N, C-alpha and C positions, 0 to 999 in steps of 0.2 A: 504494499499500500504506500509506503514511504517513497519507493522508487517511482510509482505512478504519479504521485503528487509533485515530486521534484521535477519529473520529466514534463509534466503539464506546465510548470512554471518556466522551464527552459524553452518550450516550444511556443506557447501562447500565453505566457503568464503576465502580460501587460494589461493595462486597462483597469477594470474594476477590481480585479484581484490585487493589483499593486496598490491601488488607492485604499483598499480595505486593510492591507497589511500596514501601510503607513499610518492609517488612523489608529490601528491597534497598538502600534509601537509608541505612539504619543500617549495613548491611554495607560499602557502598562509596559514599561520598558523591560521588565524582568522576563517577559514571555520570549525574549530572544536568547535566553540561556540554553545552550546545548552541550552535550558531552559526546565525545567520540571514543573510539577504541584506543586511541593513543593517549587519552586522558584517564585511563583506567589502570589501576595497579592492584595486585594481590600480594599482601605481605606474606613472607614465607619464613619457616623455621631455618635454623642454621644448616640443615641438610639441603636446603634449596628446593624442597619438594612439598613439604607439608604446609598448607595454608594456615594463617593465623588471623583472627578477626582484629581489625584496628579498633582501639577504644577512644583515642583522642587525636584531634588535629588542630593545629594553630598556625596561622600565618604570622610571619615575623612582622612586628609593628614598625620596624625601621624602614624608611623609604629607600635607603641605600643598602638593602639587605641582599641584593642579587636575587630577588624573587624567591625567597625561601619559604617553604612550608614544612612544618615538622609533623610527623606521624608517629604515634606510639601505639603499640599493639599488646595483645594479651600475653605474648611470649616474653615481654620485657625488652624488646628491641625498639630503637628509634631510627627513623629514616628522615633524612633531609632531602627535600625534593625541590627542584627548580620548576615551579608551577607554570612558568611561561613556556618552557620546553617539554614539560611532563617527563623529566628525566631525574633519576635518583643521583644525588651528588655523593652522599656517603651514608653508611649505615653501621650501627654498632649495638652491641648488647649492653644496655644500661642497667638492667636489674635481672635477677633470676626469678622474678615474679611479674605478674601483670602490671602494666602502667595504666592507671586510671585517669590521670590528668597531667598536663604539662603547662608550663608558663614561660614566656620569654622575659628577659631582663637585660639591663645594661646595653640599651640601644641595639639589641639583636645579636650580640656576640656571646651571650650566655643563655643556657636553657635549664630550667628546673623540671625534674621528673618525679612524680609522686607514685609510689608503688604499693602493691599489696603486702609487701614485707614491712610496711610501717615507716619507711624511710623516704627522705627526699634527697636527691643528689643534684648538685650544681655542676654543669658541664660547660667547658670552653669548646664551642663548636668549631672554632678555627683550628685549634690544635688537637681537638678530639681527646681532651684530657679531663679527668674528674678533678674538680677544684675543691669540693667540700661535700660532706655527708651530714645530714641533719636527722637525728634520731630522737625518739621519745614517744611516738605514738604506739599504742598497743594493738591497733587494728589498721586496716588498709587506709591509705591516704586517698580520699575521694575527691578533694578539690584543692586547688592552689590559686591564689590571687596575689598580685604584686602591688605594693603601695604606690599610688599614682604619682606622688611627689618624690619618693625615694625608692628606687628600684632595688636597693640592697635589702630592704625590709619586705617580708612577705608573710602571708598567713595561710595556714592549712586547716582543713576540716577532715575529720577521720571517722571511721566506722566505730571507733571506741567511744564516740560521743563527745570528744574534746575538740577545742579549737586552740591552736598554738600559733604564737607570733615569734618569728625568727629574725635575728639580726647577726650577720656574719662578723660584725665588729666586736662581738662579745660572746661570753659563755662557750668558749671553746675548751674542750677537755680531750687532749690528745689529738686524734684525727677526726673527732666527732663534735658537732655543735649541738648544744642544748637550747631549748626554747627560752626566750626571755620573759614570756608571759603565757599562761595557760588558762583557758576557760573550761572547767570541768562540767560534765553533765549539761551541756548547752541546750540539748533538746531531749531531755529525759521525759519519758512518757508518764513517770510518777513524779510530777512536779511539786507535790505538796509534802513529800517526805524526804528525809535525808537518804542518800544512796548508801546503804549498808550492804553487808554480804548477803543478808537474808532477802531483802526486798529489791536488790539491784536488778534492773532489767537487762535483757540481752544486748549484745553489740548492735544488732540490727535495729531494735526498737529505739536505741539511743543515737543511731547513726546521724552524723552531720553530712548531708548529701551535697551541699553547695554553699559557697561563701562569695562575697564580693565586697570591695571597698566602696563606702559612700564618700568618704573624704579621707584625709591622711590619718585622722584619729578615730574614725568609727567604721565598723564593718557590719554587714547584714548577713545573717546566716539562715539556713532552712534545714529541716530535718526530714526523716523518712516517715514518721507517723503522727507527730503532734499537730501538724497543720499550721504551724506558727512561723511567722517571719520575725526574727529578733534582731534588734540593733544593739551593738556593744561598743563601749568606749574602751579602746585598747590601752589607754593610759592608766586605767584602774588596775588594781592588783586583785586577781581572782585566785587566791592562794589556797583556800580550803578544798581539799580533794573530795571530802565526804558530803559537802552541802551542794544544793542546787544553785548555780550561779544565776544572778538576777540581771537581766538586760536593762538598758535605760528606757527602752520602749519595745513594744511588740505589736504585731498585726495578727489577728485571729483568722482562721480559715474563712474565706469569703464565699465559698461555693454552696450548692444546695444538695450535696451528696449526703445520704443518710449516715455515713461515717466519715470521720475526719481523714483527709488525704495528706500525702506528703508531697514535697517539691523535688523536682529533678534538676532544675537549672535556675540560676539567677544571673541576670545581666542588667547593667545600668548604662544609660546613654551618655554621650560625651559631655552633656551639661550637668551631669550628676543630679538630675531632677526626676526622671522617670525610671522606675524599677519594673522589670519584666520578670514574672515568676511563673515558671512552667510547672503545672500541677498534674498529678496522676489522675485527676478527674476529667482529663482530655480538654483542659482549658489553659490558656496563658493569661494571667492577670497583669494589668498595668496599674501601678500605683504612683501617685504624685507624692514624692517624699517631702515636699514643702507644703502639702495640704494639711489642714487640721482634721480631716476625716480619715478614717482607716479603711474606707471602702475603696474598691478598685475604680479607677477612672475609665477603664475599658477592659473588655474581655474578648479574646481571640479564640475561635473554635474552628473545627473542620478536620483536625488531625486526631490521631489516636496515640495515647501515651500510657503504655502498660508496663514500663520498666524504668528504672532509674538511670539507664544509659542514654536516654533521649535528652539532647541538649538543644539550646537555642543560641542565636547570635543576631546582631544588628548590622545593617549596612553602614558603610563609613559616613554617610550623610544622615544617619538615624531615621531615614524615611521608610525603611523596609525591615521587617522582622522575619527571620527564617527559623524553622524548627525541624528537627527530625521527627520520625513517627514510627509507630509499631506496625504500620501497614505498608511498609516497603517504599515509601515516598517521602520527600521533603516538601514542606509547605512554606509559602512566602505570603505575608500579609502586608498591606499598606498600613503603616502605623497610624496615620490620621483618619483611616476609614476601617475600623474593626469589623463593621457589619458586612463589608464586601467579601465575597467568596475568595479564598486564597488561591494563588497560583500554585501549581503542583509540579515539582521536578520528578518526573517518572522515568523509570529505567532500572532501578535497583530491584533485586529479587529477594531481599530479606529486609529485616528491620533496619531503618536508618537511625543511627545513634547520634554521634557527634557531628556537628556542622560548624562551619566558620566562614565568615565573609572577609575578604581581604581588606584591611583597614586603610590602605592607601591606593587601591585600585578597585573601583566599583565592578569591573568586568570579570572578577574571579570569585568563585565559590567552591568550597571543599565539603564533601559529604563522606561520611564513613558508614559502612554497613557490615553485617556479619560476613559478607562474601568478598568485599573489596573496599577500596576508597576511590573516589572520583573527583576530578576537577571539572567544573562547569565554566564555560566561557560565554561572554556576551558577544554574539556574532551576527553579522548581517549577510555574509556570503554563503547563504544556503545552497546556491547553485554549485558551489565548489565542493560540497560534502557528498561523498558517495553514499548511497542508501545503506550499504553494508556497514559503513563506518559510523553511522548515526545510531547510537545506543541509548541516548537519553535526551529528552526535550522538556520544555516547560509549557504547560497548558493552563488555561483558566478553568477552574472548577465550575461546573454548572451548579445551579441551585438544587439542593436535595429536597425531596418531599418529606412530609411528616412520617409516612410509612418507612421510608429509607432511613430516617433518623432513628426510628424505633428499632429497625433491624440492626443498625450500627451499635446501639446500646446493648442489644442481646449478644452481638458478636463480641463486644468488649467484655461482657460478663463471662462468657465462655473462655476467652483468652486469659482472664485473671483467675478463673478456676483452674486452668491448666498450668499456671505459673505462680510461683511465690513472688509477689510483687515487692516484698521487702528485700529479697535477695534473688534476683532473677537467674543467677547462674546455678544456684543449688536447688536440690529437692525436686527434680523433674523426672517424669516417668519415661520408660523405654517404649517407644512406639515406632511403627514403620515410617519410612520416609517417602514423601510424595515428590516425584521428579517430573511431573507433568507441567509443562509451561502453559500459563494462561494466555488468552488471546492478546493481551497487551504486551506480554513478553515476546510473542511471536512477531507482533508489529514492529517492535523496537529491535529485532534481530539479536536478542540476547544469546550469547554463545552458550552451547550445551555445557561448557566447563563450569558455568555458575552452579549447575545442579550436580555435576560429577564431582566437583571439588569437595562437596560436603562429606563424601565418603572417605576422604583422606584426612579429615580433621583428627587431631590427636585427642586423646581422652582426658586431658588435663589442661588447666590454665596455663601451664608452662611445660617445657619438654620434660620427659620422664627422668632424664639424667639429673634434673634439679629437684626432684621431689624430696630427697633427703635434706636439702639445704633450705627448705622453706621455713619462714618464721611467721607463724600466725596467719596463714593464708586462708582466712575465713571466706573470701569472696570467690576463690577459684579452685579450692581443693576438692577433688573428687577422686574416687577410686578408678582404677584402670578399666573397669567394666562399665562405667557410667557413660551416658551419651554426651558427646560434645555439644557445645553451644549452638553450632550452626545447624546440626541435624534437627534440633528441637524447634527451630524457627519454622522449618518446612513442615515438621510434624504438627505444630499448632495450626498452621494454615490448612493442612489436610483435615484435621479434626473439625475445623469450622465448616469446611465444605461438606463433610459428611453429615453435619447437622442442619444442612440447608440454611445456614446463616451467613454465608459468604456474601459480602457486599458486591463483589465483582460478578458473581454468578446470578445475582438478582437484578442489579441495577444496570448492567451493561448489556442491553439487548442489541439487536443487529444494527439498528440505526445509530445507537450510541457508539458502537465499535467503529462505525465508518466515520463518525464526526470527531472521534477522539483525536486523531492526527490531523484531519482536514481542517479543524478549527484553528490549529496552530499556524497553518499556511495561508489562511484567508485574511 
C-alpha cells in the first residue's frame, strides 16, 4: 500500500493532493516524522547475537555534542550513537546489571548511569573512563536528574524508597562517594506510622519511580503506589532513617480511578512552570507549579500506560508532549490543545518505553521498545524513500467512539491482570508466543526479525555469567527457566486477542486499514 501511495505521488501527485499535504503540514508539523530501516538498531549482548531491550535514551543537551544520543539497555551496556548518521560511535559495558536511567552533565562530556545494582557511575565519554562511583542505595536506581544550575550536583530516586543528593566535591570514602543528603521513606504507603521492621512495606510499595528538579533547591518526586507528587527542599536535613520524611508540599492523586495510581515519569518545561506527570491510569496530568490550586490545568489521554517503563518528554520549544505507550506506539500531543487527538508514531511491534526529543534540533525523536530503538526524522522528501525502507510514520489519530473507549478500558484491565504493574519484569506466567503480524505491521513492512528475535532473548535481566555478581537485583532477577521480557509482551497481546478485546481487531475495519496510511499522504 505504501508503494502504491508513493508511486501515485510521483506520477500525478500534484494539485489537490499537494495542497492538502501543505495544509496538513501547517496544521501539525509532527505528522512529517518518519523512520527508516537505517534508523533502527537492536542492542545486543557481548556475544553479538542475543538481543537486549533498551531501557533509557537521552540526547546530549550540548549543541556542540557531535549529534550524540546515549542508549542504555537491560544488559548494563551503553551505546553512543550519532543520530544524524544513525551510526554507533562507541559502546561499553557500564554495569553488570540493568541500567534504568541515564543523565548527561558537564556540557555533554560526562554521563551518569543508574543501575539495578544500586549504584550510579560517572563516565568520561571522550576517554571512555569511569570517573566516580556513587553508592548507598539498597535497591535499583530508577531515576536520575541533574541540578539545573550546577551540573556537578544530582539527585537519584530508588526502589528502596529513598531519594539521595550527591555532590562529587565531598563525602568521598576511598573510591566511592556517599550521598550528602538522604530522604528516607519518601513515598511510603504507610505514611502515618514510623517505618519499623514489623510494619515496613516492600521495596516496590515504597519505590520512588521518578524525580525532577523544580529549581536549584527543590525537587519533585513521585512514587509507585501512593499517588502523590511531593516537593522537597534539599537544603533541609532528613536524617532520621526510621521516620517518614515530610515534604514542604504535596499534590494528591487527581484522577477518578477507584484506587490510587502511581506515576511513571515527571518532566518540567524550560520555564520551570508546568509539570507533566504520567500516571498509570492512562493519563498525563499538567500542573501549574505557580498556581494556588492543586488541581491539574490539563489532562492528556489517548495512550495506554500499564508499566513503569513508559516515559515522557517535551519538544525543545515546549509546544509538543511525547509519551511512550503499552500499545506499541508513541503519542504526541499539542501542549496548548489537550483535547485534540494525539498524533501517533506507529511502527514498533512491542511496548514503547523511553522516549526523548532532541533539545537543540526539533527534527529528531528517539523511541525505545522491547524489540529495538529508533530515530525519527522530520522529512519532506517522501518521494526519495523506498517503500521497503519506510518502517515507521506519524499519523493523526481519529476520534474514538464511546464503544471503543469502553473496549480500551476492558483491554487495559486484562493487561494489568496479566502483569504486576508494581514491578512489570517479575511474576509473569509462561504462555505461548504469538508471531502473527497484524495488518498495520504488514503495511509498514516490519521485518520478520522483529518476531524471530524474541526467541533469542536471554532468560535474565543480564547475561548469565553475571548472575553470581548481582547485588540486590530486585527488578531483573529471574530464574533461568522464566520467560524473558520480550516474549511476554507478545504473549499479552495474544491473550487480549483471544478474549476478543483487541482494539486493532475491533476498530480497524477494511476502510480504516486503507485510510491509515493514505491519510498521512493526503
